[in-house]
DSSP file (Angstrom, degrees, kcal/mol; ACC not computed):
  #  RESIDUE AA STRUCTURE BP1 BP2  ACC     N-H-->O    O-->H-N    N-H-->O    O-->H-N    TCO  KAPPA ALPHA  PHI   PSI    X-CA   Y-CA   Z-CA
    1    1 A M              0   0    0      0, 0.0     2,-0.3     0, 0.0     0, 0.0   0.000 360.0 360.0 360.0 118.6    0.0    0.0    0.0
    2    2 A S        -     0   0    0      1,-0.0     2,-0.4     0, 0.0     0, 0.0  -0.721 360.0-129.7-100.1 147.6    1.6    3.3   -1.1
    3    3 A R        -     0   0    0     -2,-0.3     2,-0.4     2,-0.0    -1,-0.0  -0.717  20.5-126.7 -93.1 144.8    0.9    6.6    0.4
    4    4 A S        -     0   0    0     -2,-0.4    -1,-0.0     1,-0.1     0, 0.0  -0.722   8.8-157.4 -88.7 137.1    0.1    9.5   -1.9
    5    5 A L        +     0   0    0     -2,-0.4     2,-0.2     2,-0.1    -1,-0.1   0.149  47.9 134.5 -99.1  18.9    2.2   12.6   -1.4
    6    6 A A        -     0   0    0      1,-0.1    -2,-0.1     0, 0.0     0, 0.0  -0.487  51.8-136.8 -68.2 133.6   -0.5   14.8   -3.0
    7    7 A I        -     0   0    0     -2,-0.2     5,-0.1     1,-0.1    -2,-0.1  -0.793  25.4-110.1 -91.7 131.5   -1.2   18.0   -1.0
    8    8 A P     >  -     0   0    0      0, 0.0     4,-2.2     0, 0.0     5,-0.2  -0.228  27.5-114.7 -57.5 149.6   -4.9   18.9   -0.6
    9    9 A Q  H  > S+     0   0    0      1,-0.2     4,-2.1     2,-0.2     5,-0.2   0.857 114.5  52.8 -55.9 -41.1   -6.0   22.0   -2.6
   10   10 A S  H  > S+     0   0    0      1,-0.2     4,-1.9     2,-0.2    -1,-0.2   0.913 110.8  47.9 -65.3 -42.5   -6.8   24.1    0.5
   11   11 A D  H  > S+     0   0    0      1,-0.2     4,-2.3     2,-0.2    -1,-0.2   0.866 109.2  53.6 -64.9 -34.9   -3.3   23.4    1.9
   12   12 A M  H  X S+     0   0    0     -4,-2.2     4,-2.5     2,-0.2    -2,-0.2   0.915 109.2  48.2 -63.5 -45.1   -1.8   24.3   -1.4
   13   13 A L  H  X S+     0   0    0     -4,-2.1     4,-2.1     2,-0.2    -2,-0.2   0.881 111.2  50.6 -59.8 -41.1   -3.5   27.6   -1.5
   14   14 A T  H  X S+     0   0    0     -4,-1.9     4,-2.5     2,-0.2    -2,-0.2   0.933 111.3  48.6 -62.8 -48.6   -2.5   28.4    2.0
   15   15 A L  H  X S+     0   0    0     -4,-2.3     4,-2.3     1,-0.2    -2,-0.2   0.912 111.3  48.6 -57.5 -46.3    1.1   27.6    1.2
   16   16 A E  H  X S+     0   0    0     -4,-2.5     4,-2.0     1,-0.2    -1,-0.2   0.854 111.7  50.4 -70.8 -30.6    1.2   29.7   -1.9
   17   17 A A  H  X S+     0   0    0     -4,-2.1     4,-2.2     2,-0.2    -1,-0.2   0.919 111.9  47.4 -69.9 -40.6   -0.4   32.7    0.0
   18   18 A S  H  X S+     0   0    0     -4,-2.5     4,-1.7     2,-0.2    -2,-0.2   0.875 112.4  48.5 -65.8 -35.9    2.2   32.4    2.7
   19   19 A A  H  X S+     0   0    0     -4,-2.3     4,-1.8    -5,-0.2    -2,-0.2   0.871 111.5  50.9 -73.8 -33.3    5.1   32.2    0.3
   20   20 A A  H  X S+     0   0    0     -4,-2.0     4,-1.4    -5,-0.2    -2,-0.2   0.918 110.2  49.6 -66.4 -42.1    3.8   35.2   -1.7
   21   21 A G  H  X S+     0   0    0     -4,-2.2     4,-0.8     1,-0.2    -2,-0.2   0.882 111.1  48.8 -64.0 -38.6    3.5   37.2    1.6
   22   22 A A  H  < S+     0   0    0     -4,-1.7     3,-0.3     1,-0.2    -1,-0.2   0.838 109.4  52.9 -73.3 -32.9    7.0   36.3    2.6
   23   23 A A  H  < S+     0   0    0     -4,-1.8    -1,-0.2     1,-0.2    -2,-0.2   0.786 109.8  48.7 -74.4 -23.4    8.4   37.2   -0.9
   24   24 A L  H  < S+     0   0    0     -4,-1.4    -1,-0.2    -5,-0.1    -2,-0.2   0.665  88.1 104.9 -91.2 -11.0    6.8   40.7   -0.7
   25   25 A A     <  -     0   0    0     -4,-0.8     2,-0.4    -3,-0.3    -3,-0.0  -0.399  52.1-169.4 -66.8 143.0    8.1   41.5    2.8
   26   26 A C        -     0   0    0      2,-0.1    -2,-0.0    -2,-0.1    -3,-0.0  -0.996  29.3-143.1-139.5 142.6   11.0   43.9    2.9
   27   27 A A  S    S+     0   0    0     -2,-0.4     2,-0.4     2,-0.0    -1,-0.1   0.620  85.2  71.0 -76.8 -13.2   13.3   45.0    5.6
   28   28 A Y        -     0   0    0      1,-0.1    -2,-0.1     3,-0.0     3,-0.1  -0.830  66.2-152.1-108.4 140.1   13.4   48.6    4.4
   29   29 A S  S    S+     0   0    0     -2,-0.4     2,-0.3     1,-0.1    -1,-0.1   0.704  80.3  14.9 -85.3 -18.7   10.5   51.0    4.7
   30   30 A S  S  > S-     0   0    0      1,-0.1     4,-1.6     0, 0.0    -1,-0.1  -0.953  76.2-110.7-147.7 168.4   11.4   53.1    1.7
   31   31 A S  H  > S+     0   0    0     -2,-0.3     4,-2.9     1,-0.2     5,-0.2   0.788 115.3  62.7 -70.4 -28.3   13.6   53.0   -1.3
   32   32 A D  H  > S+     0   0    0      2,-0.2     4,-2.6     1,-0.2    -1,-0.2   0.934 103.9  48.1 -62.8 -44.6   15.8   55.7    0.2
   33   33 A E  H  > S+     0   0    0      2,-0.2     4,-2.2     1,-0.2    -2,-0.2   0.902 111.8  49.8 -58.7 -43.3   16.7   53.4    3.1
   34   34 A Y  H  X S+     0   0    0     -4,-1.6     4,-2.5     2,-0.2    -2,-0.2   0.928 110.8  48.3 -62.5 -48.4   17.5   50.6    0.8
   35   35 A D  H  X S+     0   0    0     -4,-2.9     4,-2.7     1,-0.2     5,-0.2   0.925 112.0  50.3 -57.8 -46.5   19.8   52.8   -1.4
   36   36 A A  H  X S+     0   0    0     -4,-2.6     4,-2.3     1,-0.2    -1,-0.2   0.904 111.9  46.6 -61.8 -41.9   21.6   54.1    1.6
   37   37 A A  H  X S+     0   0    0     -4,-2.2     4,-2.3     2,-0.2    -1,-0.2   0.884 112.7  50.1 -64.7 -40.4   22.1   50.6    3.0
   38   38 A L  H  X S+     0   0    0     -4,-2.5     4,-2.2     2,-0.2    -2,-0.2   0.895 112.6  46.2 -65.4 -42.2   23.3   49.3   -0.5
   39   39 A I  H  X S+     0   0    0     -4,-2.7     4,-2.7     2,-0.2     5,-0.2   0.921 112.9  50.3 -67.9 -44.3   25.8   52.2   -0.9
   40   40 A A  H  X S+     0   0    0     -4,-2.3     4,-2.1    -5,-0.2    -2,-0.2   0.918 112.1  47.8 -59.8 -45.4   27.1   51.7    2.7
   41   41 A E  H  X S+     0   0    0     -4,-2.3     4,-1.6     1,-0.2    -1,-0.2   0.912 113.2  47.9 -63.7 -44.3   27.6   48.0    2.0
   42   42 A R  H  <>S+     0   0    0     -4,-2.2     5,-2.3     2,-0.2     4,-0.4   0.884 110.6  51.2 -68.5 -39.7   29.3   48.7   -1.3
   43   43 A R  H ><5S+     0   0    0     -4,-2.7     3,-1.2     1,-0.2    -1,-0.2   0.904 109.3  51.3 -57.8 -44.8   31.7   51.3    0.3
   44   44 A A  H 3<5S+     0   0    0     -4,-2.1    -1,-0.2     1,-0.3    -2,-0.2   0.839 108.5  50.8 -66.8 -32.6   32.6   48.9    3.0
   45   45 A A  T 3<5S-     0   0    0     -4,-1.6    -1,-0.3    -5,-0.1    -2,-0.2   0.498 116.7-115.4 -83.1  -3.0   33.4   46.2    0.4
   46   46 A G  T X 5 +     0   0    0     -3,-1.2     3,-1.2    -4,-0.4    -3,-0.2   0.688  69.7 139.8  83.6  18.2   35.6   48.8   -1.4
   47   47 A V  T 3 <S+     0   0    0     -5,-2.3    -4,-0.2     1,-0.3    -5,-0.1   0.874  70.9  50.0 -63.3 -40.3   33.6   49.0   -4.6
   48   48 A Y  T 3  S-     0   0    0     -6,-0.3    -1,-0.3     1,-0.3    -5,-0.1   0.248 112.8-118.1 -90.7  17.1   34.0   52.8   -5.0
   49   49 A G    <   -     0   0    0     -3,-1.2    -1,-0.3     2,-0.0    -3,-0.1  -0.114  56.4 -22.2  80.3-176.9   37.8   52.7   -4.5
   50   50 A P  S    S-     0   0    0      0, 0.0     2,-0.3     0, 0.0     0, 0.0  -0.220  72.3-104.4 -65.2 151.9   39.9   54.3   -1.8
   51   51 A K        -     0   0    0      1,-0.1     2,-0.4     2,-0.0    -2,-0.0  -0.608  35.6-120.6 -76.0 138.2   38.5   57.3    0.1
   52   52 A R        -     0   0    0     -2,-0.3     2,-0.5     1,-0.1     3,-0.2  -0.652  16.2-158.2 -83.5 134.9   40.0   60.5   -0.9
   53   53 A R     >  +     0   0    0     -2,-0.4     4,-2.4     1,-0.2     5,-0.2  -0.508  33.0 151.3-109.0  59.2   41.8   62.4    1.8
   54   54 A R  H  > S+     0   0    0     -2,-0.5     4,-2.7     1,-0.2    -1,-0.2   0.910  70.9  49.9 -61.6 -45.1   41.6   65.8    0.3
   55   55 A K  H  > S+     0   0    0     -3,-0.2     4,-2.2     1,-0.2    -1,-0.2   0.897 111.4  48.5 -65.3 -38.8   41.6   67.7    3.6
   56   56 A Q  H  > S+     0   0    0      2,-0.2     4,-2.2     1,-0.2    -1,-0.2   0.905 111.3  50.3 -63.8 -39.4   44.6   65.8    5.0
   57   57 A L  H  X S+     0   0    0     -4,-2.4     4,-2.5     2,-0.2     5,-0.2   0.931 109.6  51.9 -61.4 -44.9   46.5   66.4    1.8
   58   58 A L  H  X S+     0   0    0     -4,-2.7     4,-2.4     1,-0.2    -2,-0.2   0.902 110.0  47.6 -57.1 -44.0   45.7   70.1    2.0
   59   59 A V  H  X S+     0   0    0     -4,-2.2     4,-2.0     2,-0.2    -1,-0.2   0.889 111.9  50.6 -67.6 -39.0   47.0   70.3    5.5
   60   60 A T  H  X S+     0   0    0     -4,-2.2     4,-2.0     2,-0.2    -2,-0.2   0.907 111.1  47.7 -60.7 -45.1   50.1   68.4    4.6
   61   61 A V  H  X S+     0   0    0     -4,-2.5     4,-2.5     1,-0.2    -2,-0.2   0.907 112.2  50.6 -65.9 -42.7   50.8   70.8    1.6
   62   62 A A  H  X S+     0   0    0     -4,-2.4     4,-2.3    -5,-0.2    -1,-0.2   0.895 109.2  50.8 -67.6 -35.6   50.2   73.8    3.8
   63   63 A G  H  X S+     0   0    0     -4,-2.0     4,-2.2     2,-0.2    -1,-0.2   0.873 111.7  47.2 -67.2 -36.8   52.6   72.5    6.5
   64   64 A I  H  X S+     0   0    0     -4,-2.0     4,-2.3     2,-0.2    -2,-0.2   0.888 112.0  50.5 -70.3 -39.7   55.3   71.9    3.9
   65   65 A A  H  X S+     0   0    0     -4,-2.5     4,-2.0     2,-0.2    -2,-0.2   0.867 110.8  49.1 -66.2 -37.9   54.7   75.4    2.4
   66   66 A A  H  X S+     0   0    0     -4,-2.3     4,-2.2     2,-0.2    -2,-0.2   0.900 110.8  50.7 -67.5 -40.2   55.0   77.0    5.9
   67   67 A G  H  X S+     0   0    0     -4,-2.2     4,-2.0     2,-0.2    -2,-0.2   0.893 110.8  47.9 -62.9 -39.9   58.2   75.1    6.6
   68   68 A L  H  X S+     0   0    0     -4,-2.3     4,-2.8     2,-0.2     5,-0.2   0.887 110.1  53.4 -68.8 -35.9   59.7   76.2    3.3
   69   69 A A  H  X S+     0   0    0     -4,-2.0     4,-1.9     2,-0.2    -2,-0.2   0.920 109.7  47.9 -62.4 -41.4   58.6   79.8    4.0
   70   70 A V  H  X S+     0   0    0     -4,-2.2     4,-1.1     2,-0.2    -1,-0.2   0.886 112.8  47.8 -64.3 -41.5   60.4   79.6    7.4
   71   71 A I  H  X S+     0   0    0     -4,-2.0     4,-0.8     1,-0.2     3,-0.2   0.901 112.6  49.1 -68.0 -39.7   63.5   78.2    5.8
   72   72 A A  H  < S+     0   0    0     -4,-2.8     3,-0.3     1,-0.2    -2,-0.2   0.828 107.4  55.2 -70.0 -29.2   63.5   80.9    3.1
   73   73 A A  H  < S+     0   0    0     -4,-1.9    -1,-0.2     1,-0.2    -2,-0.2   0.815 102.0  58.2 -74.6 -26.1   63.0   83.7    5.7
   74   74 A K  H  <        0   0    0     -4,-1.1    -1,-0.2     1,-0.2    -2,-0.2   0.785 360.0 360.0 -72.6 -25.5   66.1   82.6    7.6
   75   75 A E     <        0   0    0     -4,-0.8    -1,-0.2    -3,-0.3    -2,-0.2   0.502 360.0 360.0 -78.3 360.0   68.4   83.0    4.6
């Protein structure tokens, strides 16, 4: 005697409805939140390349220029 693995129609509809509801659920309340999370994740992974340190470079160049000005003034 073999058992049938057929799922009753009502159970099948319940399963489909629950799967459809789970597929539509989203962890983000808006597309802005999703985009921000996606960009943050990509930055952490290094997709956008190294961070530019423009301010640090500007301070370094200004320090070197000030040092050269002090050396030039002593002569």
